[in-house]
Residue, then its C-alpha position, 0 to 999 in steps of 0.5 A: m499499500t502507498e504512503p498518504r499523500a498530503d495533497g491539501f484535502p484532509e477529507l481524502d487523507d482521512l480516508r485513506r488512513q480509514h481504508r489502511q486500518l481496514d486493510a490491517k484489520i482485514d489481514h489480521i482476521e484472514s491470518g487468524p482462524g476462519l470464525a470471523s466471516p460475517q465480520l470480515k464480509e463486513l469489513k471488506r464491504r466498508r473498505l469497498e466503499l471507502r475506496d470508492r469514495i477515495v476515487r470519486l473525490e480524487a477524480l473531483n479534485g484532479s489528483a488521481 
């Protein structure tokens, strides 16, 4: 994963931070026992929503 960019858009930086945190949680769950499937599914859904929001904001701000 790439480092966050300090591009002057605090909302984008916050979304990127949240996305990285979800990545870490998902990696942790996937490396453990397979008992957290519903939790994992929800985390992946939230991560995808964040990614979509990041892409939209980057396109609007021209910082893709």
